[in-house]
NUPANU-640420 format. One record per atom (N, C-alpha, C): residue number from 1; residue in one letter; atom name; x, y, z. Coordinates in nm, 2 decimals. Atoms other than C-alpha are relative to their C-alpha. Example, Ala and Ser with C-alpha at 12.3 -4.5 7.8 and 13.67 -1.06 7.14 Angstrom:
% NUPANU-640420
pos:code:site:u:v:w
1:a:N:0.09:-0.12:0.00
1:a:CA:1.23:-0.45:0.78
1:a:C:0.09:0.12:0.00
2:s:N:-0.09:-0.11:0.00
2:s:CA:1.37:-0.11:0.71
2:s:C:-0.08:0.11:0.08
END
This chain:
% NUPANU-640420
pos:code:site:u:v:w
1:m:N:-0.11:0.11:-0.04
1:m:CA:-2.14:10.56:10.38
1:m:C:-0.07:-0.14:-0.12
2:t:N:-0.04:0.13:0.10
2:t:CA:-2.09:10.27:10.10
2:t:C:0.04:-0.09:0.07
3:s:N:-0.13:0.19:-0.06
3:s:CA:-2.00:9.90:10.24
3:s:C:-0.01:-0.08:-0.08
4:r:N:-0.03:0.11:0.09
4:r:CA:-1.91:9.65:10.01
4:r:C:-0.01:-0.13:0.05
5:l:N:-0.08:0.16:-0.06
5:l:CA:-1.92:9.29:10.11
5:l:C:-0.02:-0.13:-0.15
6:l:N:-0.03:0.15:0.13
6:l:CA:-1.78:8.99:9.91
6:l:C:0.00:-0.11:0.08
7:l:N:0.02:0.12:-0.10
7:l:CA:-1.93:8.69:10.07
7:l:C:0.09:-0.13:-0.07
8:i:N:-0.08:0.12:0.04
8:i:CA:-1.70:8.37:9.95
8:i:C:-0.03:-0.08:0.07
9:s:N:0.06:0.19:-0.09
9:s:CA:-1.86:7.98:10.04
9:s:C:0.14:-0.04:-0.04
10:p:N:-0.12:0.07:-0.01
10:p:CA:-1.59:7.78:10.15
10:p:C:0.00:-0.08:-0.11
11:a:N:-0.04:0.12:0.08
11:a:CA:-1.42:7.50:9.92
11:a:C:-0.11:-0.15:0.05
12:i:N:0.09:0.18:-0.11
12:i:CA:-1.60:7.14:9.96
12:i:C:0.11:-0.05:0.05
13:g:N:-0.04:0.10:-0.09
13:g:CA:-1.55:6.93:10.19
13:g:C:-0.04:-0.14:0.08
14:p:N:0.07:0.11:-0.02
14:p:CA:-1.63:6.60:10.33
14:p:C:-0.15:0.05:0.08
15:a:N:0.12:-0.04:-0.10
15:a:CA:-1.92:6.74:10.59
15:a:C:-0.13:0.04:-0.17
16:l:N:0.11:-0.03:0.05
16:l:CA:-2.10:6.94:10.30
16:l:C:0.02:-0.17:-0.14
17:r:N:0.00:0.12:0.06
17:r:CA:-2.01:6.60:10.06
17:r:C:-0.06:-0.08:0.00
18:e:N:0.03:0.10:-0.07
18:e:CA:-2.16:6.39:10.28
18:e:C:-0.17:0.02:0.07
19:a:N:0.11:-0.02:-0.02
19:a:CA:-2.46:6.61:10.35
19:a:C:0.00:-0.03:0.17
20:r:N:-0.02:0.04:-0.15
20:r:CA:-2.35:6.56:10.69
20:r:C:-0.05:0.16:0.09
21:f:N:0.00:-0.07:-0.07
21:f:CA:-2.45:6.85:10.95
21:f:C:0.13:0.09:0.07
22:y:N:-0.18:-0.02:-0.04
22:y:CA:-2.13:7.05:11.03
22:y:C:0.05:0.05:0.10
23:d:N:-0.07:0.04:-0.18
23:d:CA:-1.97:7.04:11.34
23:d:C:0.11:0.07:0.05
24:g:N:-0.12:-0.08:0.03
24:g:CA:-1.69:7.30:11.23
24:g:C:0.11:-0.08:0.01
25:a:N:-0.14:0.01:0.00
25:a:CA:-1.41:7.11:11.28
25:a:C:0.05:-0.09:-0.16
26:s:N:0.03:0.05:0.08
26:s:CA:-1.46:6.94:10.95
26:s:C:0.07:0.09:-0.15
27:s:N:-0.04:-0.08:0.09
27:s:CA:-1.23:7.08:10.67
27:s:C:-0.01:0.02:-0.13
28:i:N:0.07:0.00:0.16
28:i:CA:-1.22:7.15:10.28
28:i:C:0.09:-0.19:-0.05
29:d:N:-0.03:0.10:0.05
29:d:CA:-1.13:6.82:10.08
29:d:C:0.18:0.07:-0.11
30:e:N:-0.10:-0.08:0.09
30:e:CA:-0.85:7.04:9.79
30:e:C:-0.02:0.12:0.09
31:a:N:-0.06:-0.11:-0.07
31:a:CA:-0.73:7.36:9.88
31:a:C:-0.02:0.07:-0.16
32:p:N:0.03:-0.08:0.14
32:p:CA:-0.88:7.61:9.60
32:p:C:0.15:0.08:-0.03
33:a:N:-0.10:-0.05:0.05
33:a:CA:-0.61:7.76:9.38
33:a:C:-0.04:0.14:0.02
34:a:N:0.08:-0.15:0.01
34:a:CA:-0.53:8.11:9.47
34:a:C:0.01:0.07:-0.10
35:t:N:0.00:-0.08:0.13
35:t:CA:-0.63:8.37:9.22
35:t:C:0.00:0.07:-0.03
36:g:N:-0.04:-0.16:0.06
36:g:CA:-0.53:8.70:9.27
36:g:C:-0.08:0.11:-0.04
37:a:N:0.06:-0.05:0.06
37:a:CA:-0.84:8.79:9.13
37:a:C:-0.11:0.10:0.11
38:l:N:0.09:-0.05:-0.10
38:l:CA:-0.99:8.89:9.44
38:l:C:0.03:0.14:0.06
39:p:N:-0.02:-0.13:-0.06
39:p:CA:-1.04:9.25:9.54
39:p:C:0.11:0.00:0.12
40:e:N:-0.12:-0.07:-0.14
40:e:CA:-0.81:9.48:9.79
40:e:C:-0.15:0.01:0.08
41:a:N:0.13:-0.05:-0.03
41:a:CA:-1.05:9.48:10.08
41:a:C:0.04:0.03:0.16
42:a:N:-0.04:-0.08:-0.15
42:a:CA:-1.00:9.71:10.40
42:a:C:0.01:-0.09:0.11
43:h:N:0.08:0.09:-0.08
43:h:CA:-1.19:9.43:10.59
43:h:C:0.03:-0.16:-0.03
44:v:N:0.08:0.20:-0.01
44:v:CA:-1.16:9.01:10.65
44:v:C:-0.03:0.00:0.06
45:v:N:0.00:0.08:-0.07
45:v:CA:-1.32:8.84:10.80
45:v:C:-0.05:-0.18:-0.03
46:l:N:-0.01:0.12:0.03
46:l:CA:-1.39:8.47:10.86
46:l:C:-0.13:-0.08:0.11
47:s:N:0.13:0.12:-0.04
47:s:CA:-1.68:8.21:10.99
47:s:C:0.12:-0.08:0.09
48:p:N:-0.07:0.08:-0.02
48:p:CA:-1.48:8.04:11.24
48:p:C:0.00:-0.18:0.00
49:g:N:-0.03:0.14:0.03
49:g:CA:-1.53:7.67:11.11
49:g:C:0.13:-0.01:-0.10
50:a:N:-0.16:0.00:0.02
50:a:CA:-1.19:7.53:11.00
50:a:C:0.01:-0.03:-0.20
51:r:N:-0.02:0.02:0.14
51:r:CA:-1.34:7.44:10.62
51:r:C:0.03:0.19:-0.04
52:c:N:-0.02:-0.12:0.05
52:c:CA:-1.38:7.84:10.60
52:c:C:0.17:0.08:0.02
53:r:N:-0.13:-0.08:-0.01
53:r:CA:-1.04:7.95:10.75
53:r:C:0.13:-0.10:-0.10
54:d:N:-0.08:0.07:0.08
54:d:CA:-0.89:7.68:10.51
54:d:C:0.03:0.08:-0.13
55:t:N:0.01:-0.05:0.07
55:t:CA:-1.01:7.83:10.25
55:t:C:0.04:0.13:-0.01
56:a:N:-0.07:-0.14:-0.01
56:a:CA:-0.94:8.18:10.35
56:a:C:0.17:0.00:0.00
57:e:N:-0.14:0.00:0.01
57:e:CA:-0.56:8.07:10.39
57:e:C:0.05:-0.06:-0.16
58:a:N:0.03:0.04:0.15
58:a:CA:-0.61:7.89:10.03
58:a:C:0.07:0.14:-0.11
59:l:N:0.01:-0.14:0.11
59:l:CA:-0.71:8.26:9.86
59:l:C:0.12:0.08:0.11
60:w:N:-0.07:-0.10:-0.04
60:w:CA:-0.43:8.41:10.04
60:w:C:-0.04:0.13:0.07
61:l:N:0.08:-0.09:-0.11
61:l:CA:-0.66:8.58:10.32
61:l:C:0.03:0.02:0.12
62:r:N:0.01:-0.01:-0.18
62:r:CA:-0.60:8.69:10.67
62:r:C:-0.06:0.10:0.05
63:g:N:0.11:-0.13:-0.02
63:g:CA:-0.86:8.82:10.82
63:g:C:-0.04:-0.04:0.22
64:v:N:0.07:0.04:-0.11
64:v:CA:-1.02:8.78:11.21
64:v:C:-0.10:-0.09:0.03
65:t:N:0.15:0.02:-0.04
65:t:CA:-1.32:8.60:11.34
65:t:C:-0.07:0.05:0.00
66:a:N:0.12:-0.08:-0.03
66:a:CA:-1.65:8.68:11.36
66:a:C:-0.08:-0.13:0.02
67:a:N:0.05:0.11:-0.12
67:a:CA:-1.83:8.45:11.62
67:a:C:-0.14:0.02:-0.12
68:e:N:0.15:-0.02:0.05
68:e:CA:-2.18:8.59:11.42
68:e:C:-0.04:-0.08:-0.13
69:l:N:-0.01:0.03:0.14
69:l:CA:-2.04:8.43:11.07
69:l:C:0.03:-0.11:0.05
70:a:N:0.02:0.16:-0.04
70:a:CA:-2.10:8.06:11.28
70:a:C:-0.11:0.00:-0.10
71:p:N:0.09:0.11:0.03
71:p:CA:-2.29:7.80:11.09
71:p:C:-0.12:0.04:0.06
72:l:N:0.09:0.03:-0.04
72:l:CA:-2.61:7.80:11.14
72:l:C:-0.02:-0.16:0.13
73:d:N:0.02:0.09:-0.10
73:d:CA:-2.64:7.60:11.50
73:d:C:-0.08:-0.16:0.01
74:a:N:0.09:0.11:-0.05
74:a:CA:-2.78:7.24:11.48
74:a:C:-0.01:-0.09:0.08
75:g:N:0.03:0.11:-0.12
75:g:CA:-2.73:7.12:11.79
75:g:C:-0.02:-0.15:0.02
76:q:N:-0.05:0.14:-0.02
76:q:CA:-2.78:6.76:11.87
76:q:C:0.05:-0.05:-0.16
77:w:N:-0.03:0.03:0.09
77:w:CA:-2.77:6.69:11.51
77:w:C:0.17:0.04:-0.08
78:r:N:-0.15:-0.04:0.02
78:r:CA:-2.41:6.85:11.48
78:r:C:0.06:-0.14:-0.06
79:g:N:-0.10:0.17:0.06
79:g:CA:-2.18:6.54:11.28
79:g:C:-0.10:-0.06:-0.05
80:r:N:0.09:0.11:0.06
80:r:CA:-2.46:6.36:11.15
80:r:C:-0.07:0.06:-0.10
81:t:N:0.04:0.00:0.13
81:t:CA:-2.58:6.28:10.84
81:t:C:-0.15:0.03:-0.02
82:l:N:0.19:-0.03:0.02
82:l:CA:-2.95:6.46:10.68
82:l:C:-0.12:-0.17:0.00
83:a:N:0.04:0.08:-0.03
83:a:CA:-2.97:6.08:10.65
83:a:C:-0.05:-0.11:0.13
84:e:N:0.00:0.04:-0.14
84:e:CA:-2.96:5.99:10.98
84:e:C:-0.06:0.06:0.10
85:v:N:0.07:-0.08:-0.09
85:v:CA:-3.12:6.24:11.12
85:v:C:-0.19:-0.02:-0.06
86:a:N:0.14:0.05:0.03
86:a:CA:-3.47:6.18:10.91
86:a:C:0.01:-0.15:0.05
87:a:N:0.02:0.11:-0.03
87:a:CA:-3.42:5.81:10.98
87:a:C:-0.03:-0.01:0.18
88:t:N:0.03:-0.01:-0.14
88:t:CA:-3.42:5.89:11.38
88:t:C:-0.05:0.10:0.06
89:d:N:0.02:-0.13:-0.08
89:d:CA:-3.57:6.25:11.43
89:d:C:-0.05:0.06:-0.13
90:g:N:0.01:-0.06:0.09
90:g:CA:-3.74:6.27:11.13
90:g:C:-0.12:0.12:0.00
91:e:N:0.08:-0.06:0.00
91:e:CA:-4.06:6.47:11.22
91:e:C:0.05:0.13:0.07
92:a:N:-0.10:-0.07:0.02
92:a:CA:-3.83:6.69:11.37
92:a:C:0.08:0.10:-0.11
93:l:N:-0.11:-0.02:0.11
93:l:CA:-3.62:6.75:11.09
93:l:C:-0.11:0.08:-0.10
94:t:N:0.13:-0.06:0.07
94:t:CA:-3.96:6.81:10.88
94:t:C:-0.05:0.13:0.05
95:r:N:0.02:-0.12:-0.07
95:r:CA:-4.09:7.10:11.14
95:r:C:0.12:0.10:-0.01
96:w:N:-0.09:-0.07:0.00
96:w:CA:-3.71:7.20:11.12
96:w:C:0.05:0.11:-0.12
97:l:N:-0.06:-0.05:0.16
97:l:CA:-3.67:7.27:10.73
97:l:C:-0.18:0.09:-0.09
98:a:N:0.08:-0.08:0.03
98:a:CA:-4.02:7.39:10.74
98:a:C:-0.04:0.14:0.04
99:d:N:0.07:-0.14:-0.12
99:d:CA:-4.07:7.66:11.02
99:d:C:0.13:0.06:0.02
100:p:N:-0.10:-0.03:-0.03
100:p:CA:-3.85:7.90:11.02
100:p:C:0.03:0.05:0.15
101:d:N:0.05:-0.01:-0.14
101:d:CA:-3.94:7.94:11.38
101:d:C:0.11:-0.09:0.07
102:c:N:-0.07:0.11:-0.11
102:c:CA:-3.83:7.59:11.51
102:c:C:0.14:0.01:-0.01
103:p:N:-0.18:0.00:-0.03
103:p:CA:-3.47:7.55:11.64
103:p:C:-0.01:-0.17:-0.06
104:a:N:-0.05:0.18:0.00
104:a:CA:-3.30:7.22:11.57
104:a:C:0.04:-0.02:0.17
105:p:N:0.04:0.05:-0.11
105:p:CA:-3.32:7.02:11.90
105:p:C:0.17:0.06:0.07
106:g:N:-0.11:0.03:-0.04
106:g:CA:-3.05:7.17:12.12
106:g:C:0.07:0.17:-0.05
107:g:N:-0.06:-0.11:0.10
107:g:CA:-2.99:7.45:11.83
107:g:C:-0.07:0.13:-0.02
108:e:N:0.05:-0.15:0.03
108:e:CA:-3.09:7.76:11.64
108:e:C:-0.08:-0.05:-0.15
109:s:N:0.04:0.02:0.15
109:s:CA:-3.35:7.81:11.41
109:s:C:0.00:0.11:-0.12
110:v:N:-0.04:-0.08:0.16
110:v:CA:-3.34:7.98:11.04
110:v:C:0.00:0.15:0.08
111:r:N:0.01:-0.10:0.04
111:r:CA:-3.46:8.27:11.14
111:r:C:0.07:0.08:0.13
112:q:N:-0.15:-0.05:-0.10
112:q:CA:-3.23:8.32:11.48
112:q:C:0.16:0.01:-0.06
113:v:N:-0.19:-0.05:0.09
113:v:CA:-2.94:8.29:11.26
113:v:C:-0.05:0.15:-0.12
114:c:N:0.04:-0.11:0.11
114:c:CA:-3.10:8.55:10.96
114:c:C:0.04:0.12:0.13
115:a:N:-0.10:-0.12:-0.07
115:a:CA:-3.09:8.79:11.25
115:a:C:0.14:0.02:0.11
116:r:N:-0.18:-0.05:-0.10
116:r:CA:-2.77:8.74:11.41
116:r:C:0.07:0.01:-0.14
117:v:N:-0.09:-0.06:0.11
117:v:CA:-2.64:8.81:11.05
117:v:C:-0.04:0.07:-0.03
118:g:N:0.02:-0.11:-0.03
118:g:CA:-2.86:9.05:11.02
118:g:C:0.09:0.12:0.04
119:h:N:-0.07:-0.09:-0.12
119:h:CA:-2.75:9.26:11.33
119:h:C:0.20:0.02:-0.07
120:w:N:-0.12:0.01:0.06
120:w:CA:-2.37:9.16:11.19
120:w:C:0.04:0.13:-0.12
121:l:N:0.01:-0.10:0.08
121:l:CA:-2.45:9.32:10.86
121:l:C:-0.03:0.18:0.01
122:a:N:0.01:-0.11:-0.04
122:a:CA:-2.59:9.64:11.01
122:a:C:0.18:0.08:0.04
123:s:N:-0.19:-0.07:-0.07
123:s:CA:-2.20:9.70:11.16
123:s:C:0.05:-0.02:-0.11
124:l:N:-0.13:0.00:0.14
124:l:CA:-2.02:9.67:10.82
124:l:C:0.05:0.08:0.03
125:p:N:-0.05:-0.09:0.05
125:p:CA:-1.81:9.94:10.82
125:p:C:0.07:0.05:-0.15
126:e:N:-0.02:0.00:0.10
126:e:CA:-1.75:10.12:10.54
126:e:C:0.11:0.01:-0.08
127:g:N:-0.09:0.10:0.11
127:g:CA:-1.56:10.00:10.21
127:g:C:0.03:-0.10:0.01
128:r:N:0.00:0.09:0.04
128:r:CA:-1.48:9.70:10.10
128:r:C:0.03:-0.09:0.09
129:t:N:0.01:0.14:-0.12
129:t:CA:-1.52:9.36:10.36
129:t:C:0.02:-0.16:-0.12
130:i:N:-0.02:0.13:0.10
130:i:CA:-1.43:9.01:10.22
130:i:C:-0.05:-0.07:0.09
131:a:N:0.00:0.09:-0.09
131:a:CA:-1.57:8.74:10.44
131:a:C:-0.04:-0.12:-0.07
132:v:N:0.00:0.15:0.05
132:v:CA:-1.52:8.34:10.39
132:v:C:-0.08:-0.02:0.10
133:t:N:0.11:0.08:-0.07
133:t:CA:-1.84:8.20:10.54
133:t:C:-0.04:-0.08:-0.07
134:e:N:0.09:0.06:0.05
134:e:CA:-2.07:7.96:10.54
134:e:C:-0.11:0.02:-0.10
135:p:N:0.16:-0.01:0.07
135:p:CA:-2.36:7.91:10.32
135:p:C:-0.06:0.03:0.01
136:e:N:0.12:0.02:-0.14
136:e:CA:-2.61:7.91:10.57
136:e:C:0.02:0.16:0.02
137:v:N:-0.01:-0.11:-0.02
137:v:CA:-2.45:8.27:10.64
137:v:C:-0.04:0.09:-0.15
138:i:N:0.04:-0.09:0.15
138:i:CA:-2.46:8.36:10.29
138:i:C:-0.15:0.00:-0.03
139:r:N:0.19:-0.03:0.01
139:r:CA:-2.87:8.27:10.26
139:r:C:-0.07:0.13:0.11
140:a:N:0.12:-0.11:-0.05
140:a:CA:-2.93:8.48:10.54
140:a:C:0.07:0.12:0.02
141:s:N:-0.10:-0.13:0.07
141:s:CA:-2.71:8.77:10.43
141:s:C:-0.11:0.09:-0.11
142:v:N:0.11:-0.08:0.17
142:v:CA:-2.92:8.79:10.08
142:v:C:-0.15:0.01:0.08
143:i:N:0.16:-0.01:-0.02
143:i:CA:-3.25:8.76:10.28
143:i:C:-0.03:0.10:0.11
144:h:N:0.00:-0.15:-0.09
144:h:CA:-3.19:9.03:10.56
144:h:C:0.01:0.14:-0.16
145:a:N:-0.01:-0.14:0.05
145:a:CA:-3.04:9.26:10.29
145:a:C:-0.11:0.03:-0.11
146:l:N:0.11:-0.05:0.08
146:l:CA:-3.32:9.22:10.04
146:l:C:-0.13:-0.02:0.07
147:n:N:0.15:0.01:-0.09
147:n:CA:-3.61:9.17:10.32
147:n:C:-0.09:-0.14:-0.03
148:l:N:0.09:0.15:0.06
148:l:CA:-3.70:8.81:10.20
148:l:C:-0.05:-0.05:0.13
149:p:N:0.03:0.14:-0.14
149:p:CA:-3.92:8.60:10.45
149:p:C:0.11:-0.07:0.00
150:a:N:-0.05:0.11:-0.02
150:a:CA:-3.72:8.36:10.61
150:a:C:-0.06:-0.13:-0.03
151:k:N:0.06:0.12:0.11
151:k:CA:-3.92:8.08:10.45
151:k:C:0.09:-0.03:-0.14
152:t:N:-0.05:-0.01:0.07
152:t:CA:-3.73:8.15:10.18
152:t:C:0.18:-0.06:0.00
153:f:N:-0.14:0.08:-0.05
153:f:CA:-3.38:8.03:10.37
153:f:C:0.05:-0.10:-0.13
154:w:N:-0.02:0.18:0.02
154:w:CA:-3.39:7.66:10.21
154:w:C:0.00:0.00:-0.19
155:r:N:0.01:0.03:0.17
155:r:CA:-3.45:7.78:9.84
155:r:C:0.11:0.06:-0.07
156:l:N:-0.10:-0.04:0.07
156:l:CA:-3.14:8.00:9.79
156:l:C:0.13:-0.10:0.04
157:d:N:-0.04:0.09:0.06
157:d:CA:-2.84:7.81:9.69
157:d:C:0.14:0.07:0.05
158:a:N:-0.12:-0.06:-0.02
158:a:CA:-2.47:7.90:9.80
158:a:C:0.14:-0.06:-0.03
159:p:N:-0.04:0.10:0.00
159:p:CA:-2.28:7.68:9.61
159:p:C:0.16:-0.03:0.04
160:p:N:-0.14:0.01:-0.06
160:p:CA:-1.85:7.62:9.73
160:p:C:0.08:0.11:-0.14
161:l:N:-0.06:-0.14:0.15
161:l:CA:-1.64:7.88:9.54
161:l:C:-0.01:0.06:-0.04
162:t:N:0.02:-0.09:0.07
162:t:CA:-1.84:8.13:9.45
162:t:C:-0.02:0.12:0.11
163:a:N:-0.04:-0.09:-0.05
163:a:CA:-1.86:8.46:9.54
163:a:C:-0.17:0.06:-0.02
164:t:N:0.19:-0.04:0.00
164:t:CA:-2.22:8.67:9.62
164:t:C:0.08:0.12:0.11
165:e:N:-0.04:-0.19:-0.02
165:e:CA:-2.17:9.09:9.65
165:e:C:-0.12:0.02:0.06
166:l:N:0.08:-0.08:-0.07
166:l:CA:-2.37:9.31:9.88
166:l:C:0.08:0.17:-0.04
167:s:N:-0.08:-0.13:-0.05
167:s:CA:-2.31:9.68:9.84
167:s:C:-0.14:0.07:0.05
168:g:N:0.09:-0.11:-0.03
168:g:CA:-2.53:9.97:10.01
168:g:C:0.02:0.09:0.06
169:r:N:-0.01:-0.07:-0.12
169:r:CA:-2.56:10.20:10.25
169:r:C:-0.21:0.03:0.05
170:s:N:0.13:-0.03:-0.09
170:s:CA:-2.83:10.31:10.51
170:s:C:-0.10:-0.08:-0.04
171:g:N:0.06:0.15:-0.03
171:g:CA:-3.00:9.97:10.50
171:g:C:-0.06:-0.04:-0.12
172:r:N:0.06:0.08:0.15
172:r:CA:-3.07:9.94:10.12
172:r:C:0.12:-0.07:-0.05
173:w:N:-0.15:0.09:0.05
173:w:CA:-2.85:9.68:9.97
173:w:C:-0.04:-0.02:-0.11
174:n:N:0.02:0.06:0.17
174:n:CA:-2.77:9.56:9.59
174:n:C:0.03:-0.11:0.00
175:l:N:-0.03:0.12:-0.07
175:l:CA:-2.71:9.22:9.55
175:l:C:0.07:-0.06:-0.14
176:r:N:-0.03:0.06:0.13
176:r:CA:-2.52:9.02:9.26
176:r:C:0.07:-0.13:0.09
177:l:N:-0.06:0.14:0.00
177:l:CA:-2.47:8.68:9.30
177:l:C:0.03:-0.11:-0.06
178:g:N:-0.03:0.04:0.03
178:g:CA:-2.29:8.35:9.26
178:g:C:0.10:-0.02:-0.10
179:r:N:-0.14:0.04:0.07
179:r:CA:-2.01:8.41:9.06
179:r:C:0.11:-0.08:0.02
180:p:N:-0.11:0.08:-0.06
180:p:CA:-1.72:8.18:9.08
180:p:C:0.15:0.11:0.04
181:l:N:-0.10:-0.11:-0.05
181:l:CA:-1.43:8.31:9.20
181:l:C:0.10:0.00:-0.10
182:g:N:-0.04:-0.03:0.11
182:g:CA:-1.21:8.47:8.97
182:g:C:-0.07:0.03:-0.18
183:g:N:0.03:-0.11:0.09
183:g:CA:-1.44:8.62:8.72
183:g:C:-0.05:0.09:0.02
184:d:N:0.06:-0.12:-0.06
184:d:CA:-1.61:8.92:8.67
184:d:C:-0.17:0.05:0.02
END
């Protein structure tokens, strides 16, 4: 059984532009042009955040929301900028960024989001799935697929409106990452 997964990162919005911990409500600044270059998919799934739903709509994708694709839960830091958190809770922020087992206050750790996304990947159906999801979910997917250590999480980048592709079967994944939408 071969599964093919096309992970699409959302268009840029105020939260990303301001280096703000995402609160799920912020949307995108400008809708991407629907390219028509996306492959046909048997399944389309979306992160529950507004920016992913709006990006999918602009790309003419209709799908179901998957709670497993929610962004990393920043807990008490949700909605605050990185600079604000660093100024008021710098020691906790430093620990959270350095230790994949350290959760954000009232939130989750990098290892927890990697496990959540890994569980979702293990349940992927056969055929092609398109997922419009948060950059941190794309990072967690790559970590799971390549069996990378969780500490590499912050060293991976999923720029806005790029596609990361995974294909595999029986727990063995191949990776193609970071191509612009509409490219080959």
